[in-house]
C-alpha positions in Angstrom: 129.0 140.5 157.0 129.0 143.6 156.0 126.0 145.5 155.4 126.2 145.4 151.8 126.4 141.7 151.7 123.7 141.1 154.2 121.2 143.9 152.0 122.7 141.6 148.7 121.1 138.0 151.2 117.9 140.0 152.2 117.1 140.9 148.1 117.9 137.4 146.7 116.1 135.9 149.9 113.3 138.4 148.6 113.3 137.5 145.2 113.5 133.6 146.0 110.6 134.1 148.0 108.6 136.6 145.5 109.6 133.8 143.1 107.4 130.9 145.1 104.8 133.5 145.1 104.6 133.4 141.2 104.6 130.0 141.0 102.0 129.2 143.5 99.3 131.2 141.0 96.7 128.6 139.1 95.3 129.1 135.6 91.7 130.4 135.7 89.1 127.6 135.2 88.6 127.0 131.3 84.7 128.5 130.4 82.0 126.1 129.0 82.7 127.0 125.7 86.8 125.9 126.0 85.7 123.3 127.4 82.7 121.3 124.6 85.8 122.6 122.2 88.3 120.6 122.9 86.2 117.6 123.6 84.9 117.7 119.7 88.2 118.7 119.1 89.5 114.8 120.9 86.1 113.4 119.4 85.4 114.8 116.5 83.1 111.6 115.0 80.5 112.7 118.4 79.6 115.4 116.0 77.7 113.7 113.1 76.8 110.7 115.8 74.6 113.7 117.3 73.5 115.2 114.3 72.3 112.0 113.4 70.8 111.0 116.5 68.6 114.1 117.2 67.7 114.2 113.2 66.0 110.7 113.2 64.4 111.6 116.6 63.1 114.5 115.0 62.0 113.3 111.5 60.4 109.9 113.7 58.2 112.7 115.6 56.9 114.5 112.1 55.8 111.3 110.5 55.3 108.2 111.8 56.2 106.3 108.6 60.0 107.4 109.4 61.3 104.8 111.5 60.0 101.8 109.8 62.4 99.1 109.5 61.8 99.0 105.9 62.1 103.1 105.6 65.3 102.5 107.6 66.5 100.3 105.6 66.0 102.0 102.4 68.4 105.0 103.1 70.5 102.7 103.9 71.0 101.5 100.3 70.0 104.7 99.3 74.0 106.2 100.8 75.1 102.6 99.9 77.2 103.6 96.3 77.8 107.6 98.3 79.3 106.2 101.3 81.7 103.9 99.8 82.7 106.5 97.4 83.1 108.8 100.4 85.1 106.2 102.5 88.0 106.9 99.4 88.0 110.0 99.3 88.1 110.5 103.2 91.7 108.8 102.5 91.9 111.8 100.0 91.0 114.3 102.5 93.1 113.2 105.3 95.6 113.6 103.6 95.0 117.2 103.2 94.2 117.1 99.6 91.3 116.5 97.9 90.5 113.9 94.4 87.8 115.6 92.0 88.1 112.2 89.9 86.6 109.6 92.2 83.4 109.7 90.5 85.0 109.3 86.8 86.9 106.4 88.2 84.6 104.8 90.0 81.5 104.4 86.6 85.2 103.4 84.2 85.1 101.2 86.6 81.4 99.7 86.1 82.1 100.1 82.3 84.7 98.1 82.6 83.0 95.5 84.3 80.1 95.1 82.5 81.4 95.8 78.3 84.4 93.8 78.9 82.3 90.5 79.4 79.1 91.2 77.8 79.8 93.0 75.0 83.6 91.2 74.5 83.5 87.6 75.9 85.8 88.0 78.6 84.7 85.6 81.3 83.1 88.1 84.0 85.6 87.0 86.6 88.5 88.1 84.7 86.2 91.1 83.6 85.6 92.0 87.1 89.5 91.9 88.5 90.5 94.1 85.5 87.5 96.5 86.7 88.9 96.7 90.5 92.5 96.9 88.6 91.4 100.2 86.9 90.3 101.6 89.6 93.6 101.3 91.3 95.7 102.1 88.3 93.7 105.5 88.4 94.1 106.3 91.8 98.3 105.1 91.3 97.9 107.6 88.2 96.4 110.6 90.4 98.9 109.5 93.6 102.1 109.9 91.1 100.9 113.8 89.3 100.5 114.8 93.0 104.3 113.8 94.1 106.5 113.8 91.4 104.5 117.5 88.9 104.2 119.3 93.2 101.3 120.2 91.4 97.8 120.0 94.4 95.5 117.2 94.4 92.6 120.1 93.4 94.5 121.0 90.1 95.7 117.1 89.3 92.4 115.3 89.5 90.9 117.9 88.3 92.4 117.4 85.2 92.2 113.8 85.5 88.3 113.7 86.7 88.2 115.1 82.3 90.6 112.1 81.5 88.5 109.5 83.3 85.6 111.2 81.9 86.7 111.4 77.7 87.7 107.6 78.9 84.0 106.8 80.2 82.8 107.7 76.8 85.1 106.0 74.7 84.8 102.5 76.3 81.3 102.8 76.2 80.4 104.4 73.1 77.8 106.2 75.7 75.5 102.8 75.4 74.3 101.8 78.3 74.9 98.1 79.3 71.4 96.6 80.5 70.2 95.3 83.0 68.9 91.8 81.1 72.8 91.8 79.8 74.6 92.1 82.9 72.0 88.8 84.4 72.4 86.9 80.9 76.4 86.5 81.4 75.8 85.5 85.5 75.3 86.8 88.5 78.6 88.6 89.8 78.2 91.9 89.1 74.6 92.4 90.3 74.9 90.1 93.3 75.6 93.1 95.5 71.8 94.4 95.1 70.7 90.9 96.3 69.8 89.3 99.1 66.5 91.0 100.3 65.9 90.1 104.2 61.9 89.7 105.1 60.0 87.9 107.9 60.2 84.9 106.8 64.4 85.1 107.2 65.0 86.7 110.6 65.3 84.7 113.6 62.6 85.6 115.9 65.0 87.8 118.2 64.9 89.7 115.1 61.1 89.6 114.2 60.7 93.9 114.8 63.5 93.8 111.4 60.1 92.8 109.0 60.1 94.7 106.8 63.4 95.5 106.0 65.2 95.5 102.8 69.1 95.0 103.2 71.7 93.9 100.0 74.8 93.1 100.0 76.2 95.9 98.5 74.9 97.8 102.0 76.7 94.7 104.3 79.9 95.5 102.0 79.6 99.0 103.0 80.0 98.2 106.6 82.5 95.6 106.4 84.7 98.3 104.4 84.3 101.0 106.8 84.9 98.6 109.5 88.5 97.1 107.7 89.2 100.7 106.6 88.5 102.2 111.0 91.4 99.3 111.5 93.9 100.2 109.5 93.5 103.7 110.4 93.5 103.6 114.0 95.7 100.0 114.7 98.4 100.0 111.8 101.5 102.3 111.3 99.9 103.1 107.7 97.1 104.8 109.4 98.7 107.1 111.4 101.3 107.5 108.3 98.5 109.2 106.7 97.8 111.0 109.8 100.9 112.3 109.9 101.4 113.2 106.4 97.9 115.7 106.5 99.0 116.9 109.9 102.4 118.1 109.1 104.3 116.9 106.1 107.8 118.0 107.1 107.7 116.7 110.7 105.9 113.3 109.0 109.4 113.6 106.4 111.9 114.9 109.5 110.3 111.7 111.7 111.5 109.0 109.0 108.1 108.7 107.2 108.3 108.4 103.2 106.0 111.2 102.6 106.0 110.5 98.6 105.3 106.6 98.6 102.7 107.2 101.4 100.4 109.6 99.2 100.9 107.2 96.5 99.3 104.6 98.2 96.2 106.2 99.7 95.7 107.5 96.4 96.1 103.8 94.6 93.6 102.5 97.4 91.0 105.2 97.0 91.1 104.3 93.4 90.7 100.3 94.4 87.7 101.6 96.9 86.5 103.6 93.7 86.2 100.7 91.4 84.4 98.6 94.6 81.8 101.7 94.7 81.4 100.6 91.1 80.7 97.2 91.5 77.9 98.3 94.2 76.6 100.9 91.4 75.7 98.0 89.4 74.0 96.1 92.4 72.1 99.0 92.8 71.1 100.0 89.5 70.9 97.0 87.9 73.2 98.3 84.9 76.4 100.2 83.8 75.6 103.8 82.5 77.8 106.0 81.7 75.9 108.8 82.9 75.3 107.0 86.3 76.7 109.0 89.4 77.2 112.6 87.7 77.1 114.3 91.0 79.2 111.5 93.0 82.0 113.6 93.0 79.7 116.7 95.1 77.9 114.2 97.2 81.1 112.3 98.7 82.8 115.5 99.5 79.4 116.1 101.7 79.3 113.2 103.3 83.5 113.7 104.3 82.8 117.2 105.2 79.7 116.8 107.4 81.2 113.8 108.8 83.6 115.8 110.4 86.7 115.2 108.5 89.2 118.4 108.4 89.7 119.8 104.6 93.1 120.9 106.7 93.8 116.9 106.7 95.2 115.6 109.5 91.2 114.9 111.3 88.6 113.1 110.6 87.2 109.4 110.7 85.8 106.7 108.6 82.9 106.5 111.1 82.5 109.9 111.0 82.0 109.8 106.9 79.8 106.6 107.1 77.4 108.6 109.5 77.5 111.5 107.3 76.4 110.0 104.1 73.5 108.6 106.8 72.9 112.5 107.7 72.2 113.4 104.2 70.1 110.4 103.4 68.5 110.6 106.6 67.7 114.7 106.1 66.2 113.7 102.5 63.9 111.1 103.2 62.9 112.8 106.1 62.1 116.3 104.3 60.5 113.8 101.0 57.6 112.4 103.7 57.5 115.3 105.7 56.3 116.7 102.0 58.4 119.5 101.6 59.8 120.7 98.5 63.1 118.8 96.7 64.4 122.7 96.4 64.4 122.6 100.4 66.2 119.8 100.5 69.2 121.2 98.8 69.2 124.1 100.6 68.8 122.2 104.4 72.6 119.8 102.3 73.9 123.1 101.6 73.3 124.9 105.5 74.7 121.3 106.8 78.0 121.9 105.1 78.6 125.3 106.0 77.7 124.2 109.4 80.1 122.0 109.2 82.8 123.5 108.1 82.0 126.5 110.4 82.5 124.4 113.2 85.8 122.7 112.4 87.3 125.9 112.0 86.1 126.7 115.6 87.1 123.4 116.4 90.7 123.3 115.0 91.5 127.3 116.9 91.9 125.4 120.1 95.6 123.7 118.0 96.2 126.7 117.0 
């Protein structure tokens, strides 16, 4: 071997050895903040659960009556309508959209259910089904407009919000269907406001719940949450919803019909809004065109506080349910503490900003 060849071989062995040394370098251990960020990115529902438990503990220490069975069940009743409506909104936001018309769909469906039966004599089961179909049809219209016109969901639903609100005034003639009139034609529409659990109906193991008032509406809200949780986590349609919200182009390349998925999501959301309209009748005992005027904002508030990302692709129904409960807990706890209603609104606003800020911080781990 010549001197040049020997030198070249020695140089190659030196480079190989250097390569081995480079491969042995280890990455620095992640910081505590980075580990927390990774955990929250993997388990976003943990944030609203923690906030919920912490707020209950704090208010229980401030007010002795806060943690009573009656007050806790009252909070559950108060958030039932918004909780159901927020679950519909969650499906839309998971696709990186937003639906400003959910409140109007809810009211329109409730008016259809009550007015057809009370004023026009339509059999209650028929008017009930038509009310549910009205909500689904409104959602279908939203989905078709979003997918066919290629307009931002914010703009589309801002327009349909006004259209559906006008239909509410037109159909209702600005008249409220009162509780006695609805009760006179049958119990179905008001059924979700019934079944108060008392001490006499509780088995011995649950006697500690004496004084709690639980309605069928609250039970239905939990059932809907369980069904939607299963759909999102265990079905192909649920995975498609997350995929469309995370990256619609990649979802399309993976063979997902993104347009049809969006239409189905908006239709299902409209149907759930109609169920919220049914819950609303049971809650207030009447069908009023003026009910739930702030439902849109309250539903979005519950979704955001519940940890669902406004950019789509991340969030859960469980988080939304806890988000609605957090708002109810803060409003009840502050009221029992004697805080002025102005500061209750202030607190909810702080919660919204904090939730969005945390979401932005968590999203940095994936960027």
